[in-house]
C-alpha positions as CSV (number, residue, x, y, z in Angstrom):
1,M,0.0,0.0,0.0
2,E,1.3,3.5,-0.9
3,K,2.6,5.3,2.1
4,K,1.9,9.0,2.5
5,V,4.7,11.5,3.6
6,L,4.0,15.1,4.5
7,V,6.9,17.5,3.9
8,I,6.7,20.7,6.0
9,E,9.5,22.9,4.6
10,D,9.5,26.6,3.6
11,D,12.4,26.2,1.1
12,V,10.5,25.5,-2.2
13,N,13.6,23.9,-3.9
14,I,14.3,21.5,-1.0
15,A,10.6,20.6,-0.8
16,E,10.4,19.8,-4.5
17,L,13.6,17.9,-4.5
18,L,12.3,15.7,-1.6
19,R,9.0,15.3,-3.5
20,L,10.9,14.1,-6.6
21,Y,12.9,11.5,-4.8
22,L,10.2,10.3,-2.5
23,E,7.7,9.8,-5.3
24,K,10.4,7.9,-7.2
25,E,10.6,5.6,-4.1
26,G,6.9,5.0,-4.3
27,F,5.6,7.4,-1.6
28,K,2.6,9.7,-2.0
29,V,3.9,13.2,-1.1
30,S,2.1,16.4,0.1
31,I,3.9,19.7,0.9
32,A,3.2,22.6,3.2
33,H,5.4,25.7,3.3
34,D,4.6,27.1,6.7
35,G,3.9,25.7,10.1
36,G,0.2,26.6,10.2
37,A,-0.4,25.1,6.8
38,G,1.6,22.0,8.0
39,V,-0.7,21.4,11.0
40,A,-3.8,21.8,8.7
41,A,-2.3,19.4,6.1
42,F,-1.5,16.9,8.8
43,E,-5.0,16.9,10.1
44,E,-6.5,16.6,6.6
45,E,-4.0,14.2,5.0
46,K,-3.3,11.9,7.9
47,P,0.2,11.0,6.6
48,D,2.2,7.9,7.6
49,L,5.3,10.1,8.3
50,V,6.2,13.8,8.5
51,L,9.4,15.5,7.4
52,L,9.5,18.7,9.5
53,D,11.8,21.7,9.2
54,I,12.3,23.7,12.4
55,M,12.8,27.2,11.0
56,L,9.3,27.8,9.5
57,P,7.1,30.9,9.1
58,V,3.7,31.3,11.0
59,M,4.6,28.5,13.4
60,D,8.0,27.0,13.9
61,G,8.8,23.3,13.9
62,W,8.7,22.9,17.6
63,G,5.1,24.3,17.7
64,V,4.1,22.0,14.8
65,L,5.7,19.0,16.6
66,K,3.8,19.8,19.8
67,E,0.5,20.1,17.9
68,I,1.1,16.7,16.2
69,R,2.1,15.0,19.4
70,S,-1.0,16.4,21.2
71,S,-3.2,14.0,19.2
72,S,-1.0,11.5,17.3
73,K,2.1,9.2,17.4
74,T,2.7,9.5,13.7
75,P,6.5,9.4,13.1
76,V,8.2,12.7,12.6
77,I,11.7,13.3,11.2
78,M,13.2,16.7,11.8
79,L,15.0,18.4,8.9
80,T,17.0,21.5,10.0
81,A,20.1,23.5,9.6
82,K,20.6,23.5,13.3
83,G,23.2,20.9,14.2
84,E,23.9,21.6,17.9
85,T,23.4,18.8,20.3
86,L,20.9,20.8,22.4
87,D,18.6,21.1,19.4
88,K,18.8,17.4,18.7
89,V,18.1,16.5,22.3
90,S,15.2,19.0,22.4
91,G,13.6,17.6,19.3
92,L,13.9,14.0,20.4
93,E,12.6,14.8,23.9
94,M,9.6,16.5,22.4
95,G,8.8,13.3,20.5
96,A,10.7,13.5,17.2
97,D,11.7,10.1,15.9
98,D,14.8,11.1,14.0
99,Y,16.8,14.2,13.3
100,I,18.7,15.1,10.0
101,V,20.9,18.1,9.7
102,K,21.1,20.1,6.4
103,P,22.7,19.9,4.0
104,F,21.8,16.2,3.7
105,E,22.0,13.5,1.1
106,I,18.5,12.8,-0.2
107,K,19.2,9.0,-0.2
108,E,20.1,9.2,3.4
109,V,16.7,10.8,4.1
110,V,15.0,8.0,2.2
111,A,17.0,5.4,4.2
112,R,15.9,7.1,7.5
113,I,12.3,7.1,6.4
114,H,12.3,3.4,5.7
115,A,14.0,2.8,9.1
116,V,11.5,4.8,11.0
117,L,8.5,3.3,9.2
118,R,9.8,-0.2,9.9
119,R,10.1,0.7,13.6
120,Y,6.4,1.5,13.5
121,G,5.6,-1.6,11.5
122,G,4.6,0.4,8.5
123,D,7.2,-0.5,5.9
124,E,7.4,-3.9,4.4
125,E,10.1,-2.9,1.8
126,N,13.8,-3.1,2.2
127,T,13.5,-5.2,5.3
128,Q,17.2,-6.2,5.3
129,R,19.2,-3.0,5.7
130,R,21.8,-4.3,8.0
131,L,24.6,-6.5,6.8
132,V,27.0,-8.3,9.1
133,F,30.3,-9.8,8.2
134,D,33.5,-10.7,10.2
135,K,34.5,-7.5,12.0
136,L,32.2,-5.4,9.7
137,I,28.6,-4.1,10.1
138,I,27.0,-2.0,7.4
139,D,23.9,-0.6,9.0
140,M,21.8,1.5,6.5
141,D,19.0,2.0,9.1
142,A,21.4,3.9,11.3
143,F,23.6,5.0,8.4
144,E,26.6,3.6,10.4
145,L,29.7,1.7,9.4
146,I,31.2,-0.4,12.2
147,V,34.7,-1.7,11.4
148,D,36.4,-4.0,14.0
149,G,34.1,-2.7,16.7
150,K,34.6,1.0,16.0
151,R,32.2,3.4,14.2
152,V,33.9,4.9,11.1
153,D,32.8,8.2,9.6
154,I,31.9,7.7,6.0
155,P,30.3,9.9,3.3
156,P,26.8,8.7,2.3
157,K,27.8,7.7,-1.3
158,E,30.7,5.5,-0.1
159,M,28.2,3.9,2.4
160,E,25.7,3.3,-0.4
161,L,28.4,1.8,-2.7
162,L,29.7,-0.5,0.0
163,Y,26.2,-1.6,0.9
164,H,25.2,-2.2,-2.7
165,L,28.3,-4.4,-3.3
166,A,28.0,-6.3,0.0
167,S,24.3,-7.0,-0.5
168,S,25.3,-9.4,-3.3
169,P,28.6,-11.0,-2.2
170,N,30.9,-12.3,-5.0
171,R,28.7,-10.7,-7.7
172,V,30.8,-8.6,-10.1
173,Y,29.5,-5.2,-11.1
174,T,30.7,-3.1,-13.9
175,R,31.5,0.5,-13.3
176,N,28.5,1.6,-15.4
177,Q,26.2,-0.7,-13.4
178,L,27.4,0.9,-10.2
179,L,26.9,4.4,-11.6
180,D,23.3,3.5,-12.6
181,E,22.4,1.6,-9.5
182,V,24.1,3.7,-6.8
183,W,24.5,7.2,-8.3
184,G,21.2,7.0,-10.3
185,F,19.7,9.1,-13.0
186,D,20.9,12.4,-11.6
187,Y,24.6,11.7,-12.1
188,F,26.5,13.0,-15.1
189,G,30.1,12.2,-14.3
190,D,32.3,9.4,-15.6
191,S,33.3,5.9,-14.4
192,R,36.4,7.1,-12.6
193,T,34.2,8.3,-9.8
194,V,33.6,4.7,-8.9
195,D,37.4,4.0,-8.8
196,V,37.9,7.0,-6.5
197,H,35.2,5.8,-4.1
198,I,36.5,2.2,-4.1
199,K,40.0,3.5,-3.3
200,R,38.6,5.5,-0.3
201,L,36.6,2.5,0.9
202,R,39.7,0.3,0.8
203,E,41.6,2.8,2.9
204,K,38.9,2.4,5.6
205,L,38.7,-1.4,5.3
206,E,42.2,-2.5,4.5
207,N,43.5,-5.6,6.5
208,V,40.5,-5.7,8.7
209,S,39.5,-9.3,7.9
210,D,40.8,-12.2,5.7
211,K,37.2,-13.4,5.2
212,W,36.1,-10.6,2.8
213,S,37.6,-7.9,0.7
214,L,36.8,-5.4,-2.1
215,K,38.2,-7.0,-5.2
216,T,39.0,-5.5,-8.6
217,V,38.0,-7.8,-11.5
218,W,40.4,-6.5,-14.1
219,G,38.7,-5.3,-17.3
220,V,35.2,-5.7,-15.8
221,G,34.6,-3.9,-12.4
222,Y,34.4,-4.7,-8.7
223,K,32.9,-7.2,-6.3
224,F,32.6,-7.7,-2.5
225,E,34.3,-11.1,-2.2
226,T,33.7,-13.4,0.7
227,R,35.7,-16.5,1.5
228,E,34.7,-19.7,3.2
229,D,36.6,-20.9,6.3
């Protein structure tokens, strides 16, 4: 069943970009550009999830969140340029389910939406978003990479590339396949981009385990190779 997402965001460009990607993911999207309109749209649309900016005209995001929580447990993800810890804590204490700081990667927002909806039992898609190997955890729900027990900072695109390769161990992908499937229709660069991202991933993963590795298949592309004991 098609899930409904309400985007409450005063920046028209950001709102429309979110609409574009979320509709591509199969969501039905409605948009409100101020807090008052957002509350009205929430009551009328009864969405499955809300993406909520904090700095809004008419009524700020805190006020909108308070109004939503007065009558509903619908999941809310805060979208804001405010990155201070206090703002995050305040949002979560008021009942937000997640918090993403601008500027953000749209695909990270999509991943967070799926994760939050699954926690509420409302998302049957992409149920396996956490991959575990020897000394390696690729957790797309939390957007975290754990290497040898330690969290490693990693740009979203590197994370997506690693997850994509590791989701199909020992399958060889050409550079063009990876560009299509990871970067998508909005990318206009060349295949060397894949090589650069693989190089950076190897720097993070080198010599961690002898049970898996990122392998180059010369003349073809790359694979996440796993080895039996």
